[in-house]
C-alpha positions as CSV (number, residue, x, y, z in Angstrom):
1,M,-11.7,-11.1,6.9
2,T,-9.3,-13.9,7.9
3,P,-6.3,-12.5,9.7
4,P,-2.9,-13.0,7.9
5,K,-1.2,-16.2,8.7
6,H,2.0,-16.1,10.7
7,R,5.1,-18.1,10.9
8,P,6.1,-19.4,14.3
9,N,7.3,-16.7,16.7
10,P,11.1,-17.0,17.0
11,F,11.2,-15.0,20.2
12,G,10.3,-16.7,23.4
13,A,8.1,-19.4,21.7
14,K,6.7,-21.9,24.2
15,L,6.7,-24.7,21.7
16,S,9.8,-26.8,21.4
17,R,12.1,-26.2,18.5
18,R,11.3,-29.7,17.1
19,S,7.6,-28.9,17.3
20,L,8.1,-25.6,15.5
21,G,9.9,-27.4,12.7
22,V,7.3,-30.0,12.3
23,L,4.5,-27.5,12.3
24,A,6.2,-25.3,9.8
25,G,6.9,-28.3,7.5
26,L,3.2,-29.2,7.5
27,G,2.3,-25.6,6.7
28,A,4.7,-25.5,3.8
29,G,2.7,-28.1,1.9
30,A,5.0,-31.0,2.8
31,A,4.6,-34.3,1.1
32,A,5.7,-37.8,1.6
33,G,5.3,-38.0,5.3
34,G,6.0,-34.3,6.0
35,L,9.2,-33.9,3.9
36,L,9.5,-32.3,0.5
37,G,9.8,-34.5,-2.4
38,S,13.3,-35.0,-3.9
39,G,12.9,-34.0,-7.5
40,A,15.7,-33.7,-10.0
41,A,18.1,-31.1,-8.5
42,S,19.5,-30.3,-11.9
43,A,16.1,-28.7,-12.8
44,A,16.6,-26.1,-10.1
45,F,20.1,-24.8,-10.7
46,T,23.1,-24.9,-13.1
47,P,26.3,-26.3,-11.6
48,G,29.0,-23.7,-11.7
49,A,26.7,-20.7,-11.9
50,W,26.7,-18.2,-9.0
51,Y,23.7,-17.7,-6.8
52,H,22.4,-15.9,-3.7
53,L,20.9,-18.5,-1.4
54,Q,17.8,-16.8,0.1
55,S,15.9,-18.1,3.2
56,R,12.2,-18.8,2.7
57,Y,11.7,-17.9,6.4
58,S,13.6,-14.7,6.9
59,G,14.0,-13.5,3.4
60,L,17.7,-12.9,4.1
61,V,20.6,-14.4,2.1
62,L,23.6,-16.5,3.2
63,E,26.9,-14.7,3.7
64,I,30.4,-15.5,4.9
65,D,30.6,-13.2,7.9
66,G,32.8,-10.2,7.4
67,A,33.8,-11.2,3.9
68,S,36.5,-13.3,5.6
69,T,38.7,-15.5,3.4
70,A,40.0,-17.5,6.4
71,N,39.2,-21.1,7.3
72,G,36.5,-21.3,10.0
73,A,34.7,-18.0,9.1
74,L,31.0,-18.4,10.0
75,L,28.0,-18.7,7.6
76,V,25.4,-16.1,8.6
77,Q,22.3,-14.4,7.0
78,R,22.0,-10.8,6.0
79,N,20.2,-8.5,3.6
80,R,21.3,-8.9,0.0
81,T,24.1,-6.5,-0.9
82,Y,25.3,-8.2,-4.2
83,A,28.8,-8.7,-2.6
84,T,30.8,-11.8,-3.7
85,N,30.8,-13.2,-0.1
86,Q,27.0,-13.6,-0.6
87,Q,27.5,-15.6,-3.8
88,F,27.8,-19.4,-4.0
89,R,28.0,-22.2,-6.6
90,F,27.6,-25.9,-6.6
91,V,30.4,-28.2,-7.6
92,A,29.7,-31.9,-8.1
93,A,31.3,-34.1,-5.5
94,G,30.0,-37.5,-6.8
95,A,27.2,-39.8,-5.8
96,G,24.7,-37.0,-6.3
97,Y,26.3,-34.8,-3.7
98,Y,27.6,-31.2,-4.1
99,K,30.1,-28.9,-2.5
100,I,28.9,-25.3,-2.0
101,E,31.7,-22.9,-2.8
102,A,31.9,-19.2,-1.7
103,R,32.8,-16.9,-4.6
104,H,35.0,-14.4,-2.7
105,S,37.2,-17.1,-1.0
106,G,36.9,-20.2,-3.1
107,L,36.3,-22.2,0.2
108,A,33.6,-24.7,0.7
109,L,30.7,-24.8,3.2
110,D,31.7,-27.2,6.0
111,V,30.0,-28.5,9.1
112,Y,32.6,-27.5,11.7
113,A,34.7,-30.3,13.1
114,K,32.6,-32.9,11.3
115,S,29.9,-32.5,14.1
116,T,26.7,-34.5,13.9
117,A,25.1,-32.4,16.6
118,N,22.1,-30.1,16.2
119,G,23.2,-26.5,16.2
120,A,26.7,-27.1,14.9
121,N,28.3,-24.1,13.1
122,I,28.5,-24.0,9.4
123,V,31.8,-22.4,8.3
124,Q,33.9,-22.1,5.2
125,W,37.0,-24.4,4.8
126,T,39.5,-25.4,2.3
127,A,37.8,-27.9,0.0
128,N,38.6,-31.5,0.8
129,T,37.0,-34.9,0.4
130,G,35.2,-34.9,3.7
131,A,31.5,-35.9,3.8
132,N,30.9,-32.9,6.1
133,Q,31.5,-30.7,3.0
134,Q,29.1,-32.7,0.8
135,W,25.4,-31.7,0.5
136,Q,22.4,-33.5,-0.9
137,I,20.0,-31.1,-2.7
138,I,16.4,-31.9,-2.1
139,D,14.2,-30.0,-4.6
140,D,10.4,-29.5,-4.7
141,G,10.6,-27.3,-7.8
142,T,10.7,-24.0,-6.0
143,W,12.5,-24.4,-2.7
144,L,15.6,-26.4,-1.9
145,R,16.9,-28.1,1.2
146,F,20.6,-28.9,1.7
147,V,21.2,-32.1,3.7
148,N,24.7,-32.8,4.9
149,R,26.1,-36.2,3.9
150,N,28.1,-36.7,7.2
151,S,25.4,-35.7,9.7
152,G,22.1,-36.2,7.7
153,K,21.0,-32.8,9.1
154,A,19.7,-29.9,7.1
155,L,21.0,-26.4,6.6
156,D,18.9,-24.4,9.1
157,V,18.3,-20.8,10.2
158,W,19.2,-21.3,13.8
159,E,16.4,-20.7,16.3
160,W,14.1,-19.2,13.7
161,A,16.1,-15.9,13.7
162,I,15.2,-13.1,11.3
163,A,18.0,-10.7,12.5
164,E,20.8,-9.8,10.2
165,G,24.0,-11.5,11.3
166,S,22.2,-14.5,12.8
167,R,24.1,-17.7,12.3
168,V,23.2,-20.7,10.1
169,S,23.5,-24.2,11.5
170,Q,22.5,-27.8,10.9
171,Y,19.4,-29.4,12.5
172,D,17.2,-32.5,12.1
173,N,15.8,-32.5,8.6
174,L,12.2,-31.4,9.4
175,A,11.5,-29.5,6.2
176,G,10.5,-26.4,8.1
177,V,10.5,-23.1,6.2
178,N,13.7,-22.1,8.0
179,Q,15.3,-25.0,6.2
180,Q,14.1,-24.0,2.8
181,W,16.1,-21.9,0.3
182,K,15.6,-20.2,-3.0
183,L,18.4,-19.7,-5.6
184,V,18.5,-16.2,-6.9
185,P,21.0,-15.7,-9.8
186,A,23.8,-13.4,-8.8
187,E,23.8,-10.1,-10.6
188,A,25.3,-6.7,-10.4
189,A,23.8,-4.2,-8.0
190,P,21.3,-1.7,-9.5
191,A,23.1,1.2,-11.0
192,S,20.3,3.8,-11.1
193,G,21.2,5.4,-7.7
194,V,17.5,6.3,-7.4
195,P,16.1,4.6,-4.3
196,T,12.4,4.5,-3.6
197,I,11.0,5.0,-0.1
198,Y,7.7,3.1,0.1
199,V,5.4,4.4,2.9
200,A,3.0,2.0,4.6
201,S,1.0,3.9,7.1
202,D,-2.3,5.6,8.0
203,S,-3.9,9.0,7.7
204,T,-1.1,10.7,9.6
205,A,1.1,10.1,6.6
206,Q,-1.5,10.0,3.8
207,T,-1.4,12.2,0.7
208,Y,-4.6,14.3,0.6
209,N,-6.3,16.0,-2.4
210,S,-7.3,19.6,-2.5
211,S,-10.8,19.0,-1.1
212,A,-9.2,18.2,2.3
213,Y,-6.8,21.1,2.4
214,P,-5.1,22.1,4.7
215,M,-5.0,18.5,6.0
216,T,-1.6,17.1,5.0
217,G,0.2,13.8,5.9
218,W,3.9,13.7,6.5
219,G,4.4,11.2,3.6
220,Q,2.9,13.9,1.3
221,K,5.7,16.2,2.3
222,L,8.6,13.8,2.7
223,G,9.9,14.3,-0.9
224,G,10.6,17.9,-0.2
225,W,13.3,16.9,2.3
226,M,15.0,14.4,0.1
227,D,17.2,15.0,-2.9
228,A,16.2,14.6,-6.6
229,N,17.6,11.1,-6.7
230,T,15.0,9.8,-4.2
231,R,11.4,8.7,-5.1
232,I,8.6,8.6,-2.6
233,A,5.8,6.0,-3.1
234,N,3.3,7.0,-0.5
235,H,0.8,4.1,0.1
236,A,-0.4,5.5,3.4
237,I,-4.2,5.6,3.7
238,G,-6.6,6.6,6.4
239,G,-8.3,4.2,8.8
240,R,-5.8,1.4,8.4
241,S,-4.0,-0.5,11.1
242,S,-1.0,-2.8,10.6
243,R,-3.5,-5.7,10.3
244,S,-6.1,-4.2,7.9
245,F,-3.3,-2.8,5.7
246,I,-2.3,-6.4,5.1
247,E,-5.8,-7.9,4.9
248,Q,-6.8,-5.4,2.2
249,G,-3.8,-6.3,0.0
250,R,-2.0,-3.0,0.4
251,L,1.2,-4.5,1.7
252,A,1.2,-7.0,-1.1
253,A,0.9,-4.2,-3.6
254,I,4.1,-2.6,-2.2
255,L,6.0,-5.9,-2.1
256,D,5.0,-6.6,-5.7
257,A,6.7,-3.3,-6.7
258,I,9.6,-2.8,-4.3
259,Q,13.1,-3.5,-5.6
260,P,16.4,-4.4,-4.0
261,G,17.9,-1.3,-2.4
262,D,14.6,0.4,-1.9
263,Y,13.2,1.2,1.6
264,L,9.9,0.3,3.3
265,Y,8.9,2.9,6.0
266,V,6.3,1.5,8.3
267,Q,4.3,3.6,10.8
268,F,1.1,2.3,12.4
269,G,-0.4,2.4,15.9
270,H,-3.2,5.0,15.8
271,N,-5.8,2.7,14.4
272,D,-4.4,-0.5,15.9
273,A,-5.2,0.9,19.3
274,D,-8.8,1.7,18.5
275,S,-10.7,-1.2,20.2
276,S,-14.0,0.4,19.3
277,K,-13.5,-0.6,15.7
278,P,-12.9,-4.4,15.4
279,E,-12.1,-4.2,11.7
280,R,-8.9,-2.4,12.5
281,Y,-8.1,-3.1,16.2
282,T,-4.8,-5.0,16.6
283,S,-3.5,-6.1,20.0
284,P,0.1,-5.0,20.8
285,A,1.3,-8.6,20.5
286,D,-0.3,-9.0,17.1
287,Y,1.0,-5.6,16.0
288,K,4.5,-6.8,16.8
289,R,4.1,-10.0,14.9
290,Y,2.7,-8.2,11.8
291,L,5.6,-5.8,11.8
292,R,8.1,-8.5,12.1
293,D,6.6,-11.4,10.0
294,D,4.9,-9.4,7.3
295,Y,6.5,-6.0,6.9
296,M,10.1,-6.6,7.9
297,A,10.3,-10.1,6.5
298,G,8.4,-9.1,3.3
299,A,10.8,-6.2,2.6
300,A,13.9,-8.3,3.3
301,A,12.7,-11.1,1.0
302,K,12.7,-8.6,-1.9
303,G,16.2,-7.3,-1.0
304,A,14.7,-4.0,0.4
305,I,15.4,-2.4,3.7
306,P,12.6,-2.1,6.3
307,V,12.5,0.9,8.6
308,L,10.1,1.0,11.5
309,L,8.7,4.3,12.8
310,T,7.1,4.7,16.2
311,P,3.6,6.3,16.1
312,V,3.7,10.1,15.6
313,N,2.5,12.0,18.7
314,R,-0.9,13.6,19.0
315,L,-1.9,16.9,20.5
316,D,-2.2,15.4,23.9
317,Y,-0.5,17.1,26.9
318,N,-0.5,17.5,30.6
319,S,-2.4,20.7,31.3
320,S,-0.5,21.2,34.6
321,T,3.0,20.9,33.1
322,G,2.4,21.7,29.5
323,Q,4.4,18.6,28.6
324,F,3.1,16.3,25.9
325,N,2.1,12.8,26.8
326,T,3.5,9.8,24.9
327,S,1.0,8.7,22.3
328,F,0.3,4.9,21.9
329,A,3.1,4.0,24.3
330,T,2.4,0.3,24.4
331,Y,2.7,0.1,20.6
332,A,5.8,2.2,20.5
333,A,7.3,-0.2,23.1
334,K,6.7,-3.1,20.7
335,V,8.7,-1.3,18.0
336,H,11.5,-0.8,20.4
337,E,11.4,-4.5,21.3
338,L,11.8,-5.4,17.7
339,V,14.8,-3.1,17.4
340,S,16.4,-4.7,20.4
341,E,15.7,-8.2,19.2
342,T,16.4,-7.9,15.5
343,G,18.4,-4.7,14.9
344,V,15.8,-3.4,12.5
345,N,16.3,0.2,11.4
346,L,14.4,2.7,13.6
347,I,13.1,6.2,13.2
348,D,11.7,7.1,16.6
349,L,9.1,9.5,15.2
350,G,7.1,9.4,18.4
351,A,10.0,10.7,20.5
352,R,11.1,13.2,17.8
353,S,7.6,14.6,17.4
354,R,7.0,14.8,21.1
355,A,10.3,16.7,21.6
356,Y,9.3,19.1,18.9
357,L,5.9,19.7,20.3
358,N,7.3,20.2,23.8
359,A,9.7,22.8,22.4
360,I,7.0,24.9,20.7
361,G,4.4,24.4,23.5
362,P,0.6,23.5,23.3
363,D,-0.6,26.8,22.0
364,R,1.7,26.9,19.0
365,A,1.1,23.1,18.5
366,K,-2.5,23.9,17.5
367,D,-1.1,25.4,14.3
368,V,0.6,22.0,13.6
369,F,-2.7,20.0,14.0
370,M,-6.1,20.5,12.4
371,H,-7.3,23.1,14.9
372,L,-9.2,25.5,12.6
373,A,-11.4,28.5,13.3
374,A,-14.8,28.7,11.7
375,G,-14.5,30.3,8.3
376,E,-10.7,30.0,8.3
377,Y,-10.7,27.5,5.4
378,P,-13.4,26.9,2.8
379,N,-13.2,23.1,3.2
380,Y,-14.1,23.5,6.9
381,P,-16.6,26.3,7.2
382,A,-17.5,25.3,10.7
383,G,-13.9,25.0,11.8
384,L,-12.4,21.8,13.3
385,A,-10.6,20.6,16.5
386,D,-8.7,17.5,15.3
387,S,-5.7,16.6,17.5
388,T,-4.4,13.8,15.3
389,H,-4.1,15.1,11.8
390,F,-1.8,17.8,10.5
391,Q,-2.2,21.1,8.7
392,D,0.0,21.7,5.8
393,Y,2.6,23.4,8.0
394,G,2.5,20.5,10.5
395,G,2.7,17.8,7.9
396,N,5.8,19.5,6.6
397,Q,7.3,19.6,10.1
398,M,6.7,15.9,10.7
399,A,8.2,15.1,7.3
400,R,11.3,17.1,8.4
401,L,11.5,15.0,11.5
402,V,11.3,11.8,9.4
403,A,14.0,13.2,7.2
404,E,16.2,13.9,10.2
405,G,15.6,10.4,11.4
406,T,16.6,9.1,7.9
407,R,19.8,11.1,8.1
408,A,20.7,9.3,11.3
409,L,20.3,5.8,9.8
410,S,23.4,3.8,9.0
411,R,22.1,3.2,5.5
412,P,22.9,4.8,2.1
413,I,19.5,6.6,2.2
414,A,21.0,8.9,4.8
415,G,23.0,10.6,2.0
416,H,19.9,11.4,0.1
417,V,18.5,13.8,2.8
418,R,18.8,17.5,1.7
């Protein structure tokens, strides 16, 4: 299968920023010399109506930082929260240009100090007749670009950032995907109060049927640790890596169903590291890109909250010390890099499970994993010595650790843990 396509790497890319923009513009199906066509802007929006402005690249929406009502407050990007400082409308300014007004403050988006430089801050300011508050709207029928009348530069997610709180700037009008925006009509936040946790993972989290008992994944048991107002949609399945889960359309199925306010829990690494199976092997660098550009960005684009989990530990310990070794350390390190670079939510399941296993010791840990004696279970008459997968008891303990990690998140889902 063809590996999933990736957007340019915003972290440490060796290409110049200008090169990245040109490449992205070409990849976005650019027309007319690499720029989107300027169709009738009125077909894309209703002047005076309130919208969230969602980045094609990051999936995040524009926001006046801190809900400030002061002149000079920065325009940034964040996950959609339905707050009024994330809602904007277009007010005709004449000659085909528009002011973009923030709902909570009534102030207009403004290129600070009338700058014509790349990277200039976009702020809110009292509406005036300045050309630095006037924007041309270029429309290809789906995505819009906003080009400032004063500078001729486009509204741009600066340095290809995907982190919440990253600033928005102006840059040469290259039609890159980080300069393309979708209008999402503003609406009230969902009132159900019933979030869904979608689990994208492998056999360590999978739900098993009775023919495999006592084999049990942590995703199978997670619901028992959450309140009745939480739904678990466990899409974990054995043998999948971060790459093959995408290639087989399993992530797409989640993203088709996930709703604003839901959560995407992502745990891979066991199969990514298996270089003997090319259909699933994923290098650490590619693993990081898939997590960032497909899972994190995909969830954010739907208004959902991505949560990365480090790979759960195996029954693997130092026989001299009895202390458990770190499983898939290179892959866990990539998760931590993403946390450091983007601020994505983390449940360090690798560290939590290793601490638990160290506390109970290697002998008792065999009751956590599928170490079965001959004749102990009808489904495994010859017994089994599997140091990766969990018995019913072990799956429940791992689910407990995931729930404890959930409680530690600075997210509303923390209040749903029993």
